[in-house]
Biopython code that builds the backbone (N, CA, C, O; Angstrom):
import numpy as np
from Bio.PDB.StructureBuilder import StructureBuilder

atoms = [
    (1, "MET", "N", (177.651, -49.658, 0.394)),
    (1, "MET", "CA", (177.860, -50.884, -0.322)),
    (1, "MET", "C", (176.762, -51.035, -1.373)),
    (1, "MET", "O", (175.579, -51.037, -1.032)),
    (2, "ALA", "N", (177.131, -51.159, -2.620)),
    (2, "ALA", "CA", (176.157, -51.352, -3.692)),
    (2, "ALA", "C", (175.581, -52.760, -3.631)),
    (2, "ALA", "O", (176.246, -53.700, -3.196)),
    (3, "ILE", "N", (174.352, -52.887, -4.067)),
    (3, "ILE", "CA", (173.701, -54.193, -4.068)),
    (3, "ILE", "C", (174.355, -55.066, -5.123)),
    (3, "ILE", "O", (174.526, -54.656, -6.271)),
    (4, "ASP", "N", (174.714, -56.264, -4.722)),
    (4, "ASP", "CA", (175.481, -57.171, -5.561)),
    (4, "ASP", "C", (174.745, -58.506, -5.659)),
    (4, "ASP", "O", (174.234, -59.014, -4.660)),
    (5, "ALA", "N", (174.695, -59.072, -6.865)),
    (5, "ALA", "CA", (173.983, -60.331, -7.079)),
    (5, "ALA", "C", (174.534, -61.452, -6.208)),
    (5, "ALA", "O", (173.763, -62.229, -5.645)),
    (6, "GLN", "N", (175.851, -61.548, -6.089)),
    (6, "GLN", "CA", (176.446, -62.616, -5.273)),
    (6, "GLN", "C", (176.087, -62.434, -3.806)),
    (6, "GLN", "O", (175.755, -63.406, -3.128)),
    (7, "ALA", "N", (176.146, -61.214, -3.311)),
    (7, "ALA", "CA", (175.803, -60.959, -1.909)),
    (7, "ALA", "C", (174.332, -61.286, -1.646)),
    (7, "ALA", "O", (173.996, -61.851, -0.605)),
    (8, "LEU", "N", (173.451, -60.929, -2.595)),
    (8, "LEU", "CA", (172.036, -61.254, -2.429)),
    (8, "LEU", "C", (171.838, -62.770, -2.442)),
    (8, "LEU", "O", (171.077, -63.303, -1.635)),
    (9, "ALA", "N", (172.512, -63.458, -3.346)),
    (9, "ALA", "CA", (172.427, -64.919, -3.401)),
    (9, "ALA", "C", (172.902, -65.538, -2.092)),
    (9, "ALA", "O", (172.283, -66.469, -1.578)),
    (10, "ASP", "N", (173.999, -65.018, -1.558)),
    (10, "ASP", "CA", (174.520, -65.533, -0.289)),
    (10, "ASP", "C", (173.516, -65.319, 0.846)),
    (10, "ASP", "O", (173.309, -66.206, 1.673)),
    (11, "SER", "N", (172.901, -64.145, 0.878)),
    (11, "SER", "CA", (171.953, -63.867, 1.963)),
    (11, "SER", "C", (170.694, -64.717, 1.851)),
    (11, "SER", "O", (170.033, -64.989, 2.853)),
    (12, "LEU", "N", (170.363, -65.138, 0.631)),
    (12, "LEU", "CA", (169.188, -65.986, 0.422)),
    (12, "LEU", "C", (169.541, -67.475, 0.413)),
    (12, "LEU", "O", (168.665, -68.326, 0.258)),
    (13, "HIS", "N", (170.834, -67.782, 0.582)),
    (13, "HIS", "CA", (171.324, -69.168, 0.586)),
    (13, "HIS", "C", (170.970, -69.877, -0.724)),
    (13, "HIS", "O", (170.499, -71.014, -0.732)),
    (14, "ILE", "N", (171.212, -69.167, -1.831)),
    (14, "ILE", "CA", (170.950, -69.709, -3.160)),
    (14, "ILE", "C", (172.265, -70.197, -3.740)),
    (14, "ILE", "O", (173.261, -69.474, -3.729)),
    (15, "ASP", "N", (172.270, -71.424, -4.248)),
    (15, "ASP", "CA", (173.441, -71.920, -4.965)),
    (15, "ASP", "C", (173.527, -71.159, -6.277)),
    (15, "ASP", "O", (172.537, -71.025, -6.996)),
    (16, "THR", "N", (174.709, -70.668, -6.578)),
    (16, "THR", "CA", (174.824, -69.801, -7.749)),
    (16, "THR", "C", (175.638, -70.440, -8.859)),
    (16, "THR", "O", (176.557, -71.227, -8.631)),
    (17, "ASP", "N", (175.267, -70.074, -10.039)),
    (17, "ASP", "CA", (176.054, -70.327, -11.236)),
    (17, "ASP", "C", (175.915, -69.060, -12.072)),
    (17, "ASP", "O", (175.267, -68.105, -11.643)),
    (18, "VAL", "N", (176.498, -69.041, -13.229)),
    (18, "VAL", "CA", (176.487, -67.832, -14.063)),
    (18, "VAL", "C", (175.059, -67.408, -14.392)),
    (18, "VAL", "O", (174.739, -66.219, -14.360)),
    (19, "THR", "N", (174.204, -68.374, -14.708)),
    (19, "THR", "CA", (172.817, -68.070, -15.068)),
    (19, "THR", "C", (172.050, -67.490, -13.889)),
    (19, "THR", "O", (171.308, -66.519, -14.038)),
    (20, "GLU", "N", (172.232, -68.089, -12.724)),
    (20, "GLU", "CA", (171.522, -67.624, -11.527)),
    (20, "GLU", "C", (171.970, -66.215, -11.147)),
    (20, "GLU", "O", (171.140, -65.381, -10.785)),
    (21, "LEU", "N", (173.262, -65.943, -11.225)),
    (21, "LEU", "CA", (173.766, -64.599, -10.918)),
    (21, "LEU", "C", (173.254, -63.577, -11.917)),
    (21, "LEU", "O", (172.940, -62.447, -11.542)),
    (22, "ALA", "N", (173.165, -63.960, -13.182)),
    (22, "ALA", "CA", (172.624, -63.054, -14.201)),
    (22, "ALA", "C", (171.158, -62.753, -13.914)),
    (22, "ALA", "O", (170.714, -61.614, -14.059)),
    (23, "THR", "N", (170.416, -63.765, -13.510)),
    (23, "THR", "CA", (169.005, -63.563, -13.157)),
    (23, "THR", "C", (168.877, -62.621, -11.973)),
    (23, "THR", "O", (168.076, -61.686, -12.001)),
    (24, "LEU", "N", (169.664, -62.863, -10.932)),
    (24, "LEU", "CA", (169.620, -61.983, -9.759)),
    (24, "LEU", "C", (170.015, -60.555, -10.123)),
    (24, "LEU", "O", (169.406, -59.602, -9.639)),
    (25, "ASN", "N", (171.016, -60.404, -10.960)),
    (25, "ASN", "CA", (171.431, -59.067, -11.375)),
    (25, "ASN", "C", (170.298, -58.361, -12.113)),
    (25, "ASN", "O", (170.036, -57.184, -11.862)),
    (26, "ASP", "N", (169.624, -59.065, -13.019)),
    (26, "ASP", "CA", (168.490, -58.473, -13.734)),
    (26, "ASP", "C", (167.372, -58.068, -12.777)),
    (26, "ASP", "O", (166.754, -57.016, -12.941)),
    (27, "LEU", "N", (167.118, -58.912, -11.774)),
    (27, "LEU", "CA", (166.076, -58.601, -10.799)),
    (27, "LEU", "C", (166.457, -57.396, -9.938)),
    (27, "LEU", "O", (165.591, -56.603, -9.568)),
    (28, "ILE", "N", (167.730, -57.254, -9.621)),
    (28, "ILE", "CA", (168.196, -56.087, -8.863)),
    (28, "ILE", "C", (167.999, -54.819, -9.693)),
    (28, "ILE", "O", (167.536, -53.804, -9.174)),
    (29, "VAL", "N", (168.348, -54.875, -10.972)),
    (29, "VAL", "CA", (168.158, -53.719, -11.861)),
    (29, "VAL", "C", (166.680, -53.358, -11.927)),
    (29, "VAL", "O", (166.323, -52.185, -11.821)),
    (30, "THR", "N", (165.820, -54.356, -12.103)),
    (30, "THR", "CA", (164.376, -54.111, -12.158)),
    (30, "THR", "C", (163.874, -53.519, -10.847)),
    (30, "THR", "O", (163.085, -52.574, -10.850)),
    (31, "ALA", "N", (164.327, -54.069, -9.735)),
    (31, "ALA", "CA", (163.897, -53.579, -8.425)),
    (31, "ALA", "C", (164.332, -52.126, -8.215)),
    (31, "ALA", "O", (163.568, -51.328, -7.672)),
    (32, "LYS", "N", (165.549, -51.777, -8.638)),
    (32, "LYS", "CA", (166.013, -50.388, -8.508)),
    (32, "LYS", "C", (165.108, -49.446, -9.282)),
    (32, "LYS", "O", (164.727, -48.387, -8.783)),
    (33, "ILE", "N", (164.769, -49.833, -10.494)),
    (33, "ILE", "CA", (163.910, -48.988, -11.329)),
    (33, "ILE", "C", (162.537, -48.833, -10.683)),
    (33, "ILE", "O", (162.000, -47.727, -10.616)),
    (34, "LEU", "N", (161.974, -49.930, -10.213)),
    (34, "LEU", "CA", (160.648, -49.868, -9.585)),
    (34, "LEU", "C", (160.652, -49.011, -8.322)),
    (34, "LEU", "O", (159.727, -48.231, -8.094)),
    (35, "VAL", "N", (161.686, -49.153, -7.507)),
    (35, "VAL", "CA", (161.754, -48.349, -6.278)),
    (35, "VAL", "C", (161.929, -46.869, -6.630)),
    (35, "VAL", "O", (161.251, -46.013, -6.062)),
    (36, "LYS", "N", (162.836, -46.565, -7.566)),
    (36, "LYS", "CA", (163.029, -45.171, -7.982)),
    (36, "LYS", "C", (161.730, -44.570, -8.494)),
    (36, "LYS", "O", (161.362, -43.460, -8.108)),
    (37, "ASP", "N", (161.033, -45.299, -9.363)),
    (37, "ASP", "CA", (159.782, -44.791, -9.927)),
    (37, "ASP", "C", (158.706, -44.653, -8.861)),
    (37, "ASP", "O", (157.897, -43.727, -8.918)),
    (38, "SER", "N", (158.684, -45.553, -7.900)),
    (38, "SER", "CA", (157.677, -45.497, -6.841)),
    (38, "SER", "C", (157.914, -44.333, -5.893)),
    (38, "SER", "O", (156.966, -43.720, -5.403)),
    (39, "VAL", "N", (159.177, -44.031, -5.635)),
    (39, "VAL", "CA", (159.498, -42.923, -4.736)),
    (39, "VAL", "C", (159.217, -41.589, -5.426)),
    (39, "VAL", "O", (158.839, -40.616, -4.773)),
    (40, "ALA", "N", (159.400, -41.547, -6.732)),
    (40, "ALA", "CA", (159.111, -40.354, -7.536)),
    (40, "ALA", "C", (159.909, -39.140, -7.053)),
    (40, "ALA", "O", (159.368, -38.042, -6.924)),
    (41, "TYR", "N", (161.172, -39.347, -6.795)),
    (41, "TYR", "CA", (162.078, -38.265, -6.415)),
    (41, "TYR", "C", (163.072, -38.132, -7.554)),
    (41, "TYR", "O", (163.941, -38.987, -7.721)),
    (42, "SER", "N", (162.955, -37.084, -8.329)),
    (42, "SER", "CA", (163.690, -36.961, -9.593)),
    (42, "SER", "C", (165.201, -37.084, -9.435)),
    (42, "SER", "O", (165.869, -37.559, -10.353)),
    (43, "GLN", "N", (165.751, -36.677, -8.315)),
    (43, "GLN", "CA", (167.199, -36.734, -8.150)),
    (43, "GLN", "C", (167.727, -38.165, -8.033)),
    (43, "GLN", "O", (168.919, -38.397, -8.238)),
    (44, "LEU", "N", (166.854, -39.132, -7.706)),
    (44, "LEU", "CA", (167.306, -40.525, -7.642)),
    (44, "LEU", "C", (167.811, -40.996, -8.995)),
    (44, "LEU", "O", (168.716, -41.828, -9.068)),
    (45, "ASP", "N", (167.225, -40.464, -10.079)),
    (45, "ASP", "CA", (167.624, -40.885, -11.428)),
    (45, "ASP", "C", (169.044, -40.467, -11.782)),
    (45, "ASP", "O", (169.688, -41.105, -12.614)),
    (46, "THR", "N", (169.530, -39.417, -11.167)),
    (46, "THR", "CA", (170.871, -38.925, -11.498)),
    (46, "THR", "C", (171.931, -39.378, -10.501)),
    (46, "THR", "O", (173.116, -39.093, -10.678)),
    (47, "MET", "N", (171.513, -40.075, -9.467)),
    (47, "MET", "CA", (172.453, -40.520, -8.441)),
    (47, "MET", "C", (173.198, -41.769, -8.899)),
    (47, "MET", "O", (172.628, -42.635, -9.562)),
    (48, "THR", "N", (174.475, -41.853, -8.541)),
    (48, "THR", "CA", (175.286, -43.025, -8.845)),
    (48, "THR", "C", (174.949, -44.142, -7.855)),
    (48, "THR", "O", (174.277, -43.906, -6.852)),
    (49, "ASP", "N", (175.416, -45.348, -8.141)),
    (49, "ASP", "CA", (175.198, -46.464, -7.221)),
    (49, "ASP", "C", (175.805, -46.176, -5.849)),
    (49, "ASP", "O", (175.232, -46.550, -4.825)),
    (50, "ASP", "N", (176.959, -45.514, -5.827)),
    (50, "ASP", "CA", (177.590, -45.172, -4.541)),
    (50, "ASP", "C", (176.725, -44.196, -3.753)),
    (50, "ASP", "O", (176.596, -44.319, -2.535)),
    (51, "GLN", "N", (176.132, -43.227, -4.445)),
    (51, "GLN", "CA", (175.261, -42.272, -3.763)),
    (51, "GLN", "C", (173.996, -42.955, -3.257)),
    (51, "GLN", "O", (173.530, -42.671, -2.153)),
    (52, "LEU", "N", (173.447, -43.850, -4.060)),
    (52, "LEU", "CA", (172.257, -44.585, -3.629)),
    (52, "LEU", "C", (172.570, -45.488, -2.446)),
    (52, "LEU", "O", (171.728, -45.687, -1.570)),
    (53, "SER", "N", (173.780, -46.033, -2.421)),
    (53, "SER", "CA", (174.194, -46.896, -1.314)),
    (53, "SER", "C", (174.274, -46.137, 0.001)),
    (53, "SER", "O", (174.216, -46.739, 1.073)),
    (54, "ALA", "N", (174.405, -44.835, -0.076)),
    (54, "ALA", "CA", (174.458, -44.007, 1.127)),
    (54, "ALA", "C", (173.071, -43.843, 1.755)),
    (54, "ALA", "O", (172.937, -43.264, 2.833)),
    (55, "ILE", "N", (172.050, -44.352, 1.079)),
    (55, "ILE", "CA", (170.688, -44.301, 1.600)),
    (55, "ILE", "C", (170.295, -45.743, 1.947)),
    (55, "ILE", "O", (169.747, -46.453, 1.103)),
    (56, "PRO", "N", (170.571, -46.176, 3.173)),
    (56, "PRO", "CA", (170.337, -47.573, 3.540)),
    (56, "PRO", "C", (168.901, -48.046, 3.284)),
    (56, "PRO", "O", (168.687, -49.204, 2.926)),
    (57, "LEU", "N", (167.939, -47.177, 3.463)),
    (57, "LEU", "CA", (166.555, -47.557, 3.247)),
    (57, "LEU", "C", (166.287, -47.861, 1.772)),
    (57, "LEU", "O", (165.474, -48.729, 1.455)),
    (58, "PHE", "N", (166.963, -47.155, 0.879)),
    (58, "PHE", "CA", (166.828, -47.441, -0.553)),
    (58, "PHE", "C", (167.358, -48.840, -0.848)),
    (58, "PHE", "O", (166.705, -49.629, -1.531)),
    (59, "GLU", "N", (168.536, -49.139, -0.331)),
    (59, "GLU", "CA", (169.117, -50.467, -0.547)),
    (59, "GLU", "C", (168.246, -51.564, 0.035)),
    (59, "GLU", "O", (168.081, -52.618, -0.579)),
    (60, "SER", "N", (167.689, -51.329, 1.211)),
    (60, "SER", "CA", (166.819, -52.329, 1.828)),
    (60, "SER", "C", (165.575, -52.577, 0.981)),
    (60, "SER", "O", (165.141, -53.718, 0.824)),
    (61, "ALA", "N", (165.006, -51.510, 0.440)),
    (61, "ALA", "CA", (163.819, -51.651, -0.410)),
    (61, "ALA", "C", (164.154, -52.430, -1.678)),
    (61, "ALA", "O", (163.381, -53.288, -2.105)),
    (62, "VAL", "N", (165.295, -52.134, -2.274)),
    (62, "VAL", "CA", (165.698, -52.838, -3.494)),
    (62, "VAL", "C", (165.961, -54.315, -3.198)),
    (62, "VAL", "O", (165.526, -55.183, -3.955)),
    (63, "LYS", "N", (166.662, -54.604, -2.115)),
    (63, "LYS", "CA", (166.933, -56.002, -1.753)),
    (63, "LYS", "C", (165.631, -56.764, -1.490)),
    (63, "LYS", "O", (165.459, -57.892, -1.950)),
    (64, "ALA", "N", (164.724, -56.136, -0.749)),
    (64, "ALA", "CA", (163.450, -56.797, -0.438)),
    (64, "ALA", "C", (162.633, -57.046, -1.708)),
    (64, "ALA", "O", (162.031, -58.107, -1.868)),
    (65, "LEU", "N", (162.618, -56.069, -2.597)),
    (65, "LEU", "CA", (161.858, -56.229, -3.833)),
    (65, "LEU", "C", (162.520, -57.248, -4.765)),
    (65, "LEU", "O", (161.828, -58.054, -5.388)),
    (66, "ALA", "N", (163.832, -57.218, -4.864)),
    (66, "ALA", "CA", (164.542, -58.203, -5.697)),
    (66, "ALA", "C", (164.305, -59.615, -5.166)),
    (66, "ALA", "O", (164.144, -60.554, -5.945)),
    (67, "THR", "N", (164.284, -59.764, -3.861)),
    (67, "THR", "CA", (163.997, -61.066, -3.253)),
    (67, "THR", "C", (162.579, -61.516, -3.601)),
    (67, "THR", "O", (162.366, -62.665, -3.987)),
    (68, "ALA", "N", (161.619, -60.613, -3.465)),
    (68, "ALA", "CA", (160.233, -60.947, -3.800)),
    (68, "ALA", "C", (160.116, -61.339, -5.271)),
    (68, "ALA", "O", (159.416, -62.293, -5.613)),
    (69, "LEU", "N", (160.801, -60.601, -6.133)),
    (69, "LEU", "CA", (160.772, -60.912, -7.565)),
    (69, "LEU", "C", (161.437, -62.251, -7.864)),
    (69, "LEU", "O", (161.032, -62.950, -8.793)),
    (70, "TYR", "N", (162.444, -62.610, -7.094)),
    (70, "TYR", "CA", (163.116, -63.892, -7.308)),
    (70, "TYR", "C", (162.138, -65.048, -7.074)),
    (70, "TYR", "O", (162.098, -66.011, -7.840)),
    (71, "TYR", "N", (161.364, -64.932, -6.017)),
    (71, "TYR", "CA", (160.452, -66.019, -5.664)),
    (71, "TYR", "C", (159.102, -65.935, -6.375)),
    (71, "TYR", "O", (158.407, -66.944, -6.495)),
    (72, "ASP", "N", (158.728, -64.758, -6.844)),
    (72, "ASP", "CA", (157.443, -64.585, -7.535)),
    (72, "ASP", "C", (157.631, -63.513, -8.606)),
    (72, "ASP", "O", (157.367, -62.335, -8.365)),
    (73, "ARG", "N", (158.082, -63.920, -9.777)),
    (73, "ARG", "CA", (158.456, -62.978, -10.839)),
    (73, "ARG", "C", (157.327, -62.062, -11.263)),
    (73, "ARG", "O", (157.578, -60.971, -11.774)),
    (74, "THR", "N", (156.090, -62.482, -11.062)),
    (74, "THR", "CA", (154.956, -61.652, -11.487)),
    (74, "THR", "C", (154.410, -60.786, -10.360)),
    (74, "THR", "O", (153.500, -59.985, -10.570)),
    (75, "LEU", "N", (154.961, -60.949, -9.175)),
    (75, "LEU", "CA", (154.433, -60.273, -7.986)),
    (75, "LEU", "C", (152.919, -60.435, -7.938)),
    (75, "LEU", "O", (152.178, -59.460, -7.810)),
    (76, "SER", "N", (152.478, -61.683, -8.043)),
    (76, "SER", "CA", (151.053, -61.990, -8.118)),
    (76, "SER", "C", (150.261, -61.474, -6.914)),
    (76, "SER", "O", (149.052, -61.261, -7.013)),
    (77, "ASN", "N", (150.925, -61.277, -5.794)),
    (77, "ASN", "CA", (150.257, -60.707, -4.616)),
    (77, "ASN", "C", (150.529, -59.215, -4.467)),
    (77, "ASN", "O", (150.233, -58.626, -3.427)),
    (78, "GLY", "N", (151.087, -58.614, -5.500)),
    (78, "GLY", "CA", (151.395, -57.183, -5.449)),
    (78, "GLY", "C", (152.737, -56.919, -4.781)),
    (78, "GLY", "O", (153.494, -57.840, -4.475)),
    (79, "MET", "N", (153.005, -55.658, -4.569)),
    (79, "MET", "CA", (154.248, -55.234, -3.929)),
    (79, "MET", "C", (154.227, -55.704, -2.471)),
    (79, "MET", "O", (153.224, -55.523, -1.781)),
    (80, "PRO", "N", (155.318, -56.302, -1.998)),
    (80, "PRO", "CA", (155.351, -56.726, -0.590)),
    (80, "PRO", "C", (155.117, -55.538, 0.349)),
    (80, "PRO", "O", (155.570, -54.425, 0.085)),
    (81, "LYS", "N", (154.412, -55.792, 1.433)),
    (81, "LYS", "CA", (154.083, -54.726, 2.397)),
    (81, "LYS", "C", (155.335, -54.034, 2.922)),
    (81, "LYS", "O", (155.343, -52.815, 3.096)),
    (82, "ALA", "N", (156.390, -54.798, 3.175)),
    (82, "ALA", "CA", (157.624, -54.198, 3.689)),
    (82, "ALA", "C", (158.191, -53.191, 2.691)),
    (82, "ALA", "O", (158.681, -52.133, 3.084)),
    (83, "VAL", "N", (158.124, -53.517, 1.409)),
    (83, "VAL", "CA", (158.623, -52.601, 0.382)),
    (83, "VAL", "C", (157.733, -51.359, 0.323)),
    (83, "VAL", "O", (158.236, -50.242, 0.200)),
    (84, "ASP", "N", (156.420, -51.545, 0.410)),
    (84, "ASP", "CA", (155.501, -50.402, 0.443)),
    (84, "ASP", "C", (155.850, -49.445, 1.584)),
    (84, "ASP", "O", (155.881, -48.227, 1.409)),
    (85, "ILE", "N", (156.108, -50.025, 2.746)),
    (85, "ILE", "CA", (156.437, -49.202, 3.918)),
    (85, "ILE", "C", (157.740, -48.435, 3.687)),
    (85, "ILE", "O", (157.829, -47.247, 3.997)),
    (86, "MET", "N", (158.749, -49.120, 3.143)),
    (86, "MET", "CA", (160.036, -48.454, 2.889)),
    (86, "MET", "C", (159.886, -47.340, 1.846)),
    (86, "MET", "O", (160.502, -46.282, 1.975)),
    (87, "ILE", "N", (159.082, -47.574, 0.832)),
    (87, "ILE", "CA", (158.866, -46.550, -0.198)),
    (87, "ILE", "C", (158.189, -45.323, 0.404)),
    (87, "ILE", "O", (158.571, -44.194, 0.096)),
    (88, "VAL", "N", (157.196, -45.531, 1.250)),
    (88, "VAL", "CA", (156.521, -44.410, 1.905)),
    (88, "VAL", "C", (157.519, -43.603, 2.733)),
    (88, "VAL", "O", (157.495, -42.372, 2.715)),
    (89, "HIS", "N", (158.385, -44.292, 3.451)),
    (89, "HIS", "CA", (159.394, -43.586, 4.260)),
    (89, "HIS", "C", (160.398, -42.848, 3.376)),
    (89, "HIS", "O", (160.805, -41.732, 3.698)),
    (90, "LEU", "N", (160.797, -43.463, 2.271)),
    (90, "LEU", "CA", (161.706, -42.782, 1.346)),
    (90, "LEU", "C", (161.038, -41.539, 0.749)),
    (90, "LEU", "O", (161.683, -40.500, 0.609)),
    (91, "GLN", "N", (159.766, -41.637, 0.400)),
    (91, "GLN", "CA", (159.051, -40.487, -0.131)),
    (91, "GLN", "C", (159.038, -39.347, 0.887)),
    (91, "GLN", "O", (159.278, -38.191, 0.538)),
    (92, "GLY", "N", (158.759, -39.678, 2.130)),
    (92, "GLY", "CA", (158.747, -38.652, 3.169)),
    (92, "GLY", "C", (160.132, -38.063, 3.407)),
    (92, "GLY", "O", (160.273, -36.858, 3.612)),
    (93, "ARG", "N", (161.134, -38.902, 3.379)),
    (93, "ARG", "CA", (162.507, -38.463, 3.660)),
    (93, "ARG", "C", (163.102, -37.658, 2.515)),
    (93, "ARG", "O", (163.813, -36.678, 2.737)),
    (94, "LEU", "N", (162.804, -38.081, 1.279)),
    (94, "LEU", "CA", (163.425, -37.443, 0.120)),
    (94, "LEU", "C", (162.551, -36.397, -0.552)),
    (94, "LEU", "O", (163.011, -35.657, -1.421)),
    (95, "GLY", "N", (161.297, -36.340, -0.149)),
    (95, "GLY", "CA", (160.418, -35.332, -0.740)),
    (95, "GLY", "C", (159.724, -35.757, -2.004)),
    (95, "GLY", "O", (159.272, -34.913, -2.777)),
    (96, "GLY", "N", (159.629, -37.078, -2.236)),
    (96, "GLY", "CA", (158.903, -37.562, -3.396)),
    (96, "GLY", "C", (157.413, -37.405, -3.205)),
    (96, "GLY", "O", (156.960, -36.822, -2.220)),
    (97, "ILE", "N", (156.648, -37.929, -4.154)),
    (97, "ILE", "CA", (155.188, -37.788, -4.095)),
    (97, "ILE", "C", (154.643, -38.535, -2.905)),
    (97, "ILE", "O", (153.432, -38.540, -2.680)),
]
sb = StructureBuilder()
sb.init_structure("model")
sb.init_model(0)
sb.init_chain("A")
sb.init_seg("    ")
for serial, (resi, resn, name, xyz) in enumerate(atoms, 1):
    if name == "N":
        sb.init_residue(resn, " ", resi, " ")
    sb.init_atom(name, np.array(xyz, "f"), 0.0, 1.0, " ", f" {name:<3s}", serial, name[0])
structure = sb.get_structure()
């Protein structure tokens, strides 16, 4: 299952409108890029959303990071610890740095 702005909004109990969904979608895109770059596994860049969805830990990291970005757009406290842990596991599993 690909990460979807409406599904993320529902899981966070956020009332949605077009603007809010657009914001969540942008945050999901940003979170995907950050997770891919953090894992540093070159094949992630060529994978489709369906292929990425087959890696549950990737989706969990993106959802957690998108949620953190929703509540703190600057990540003033840095990357959430849970996301750090998931990235480390993805690096070990996929062979990234």
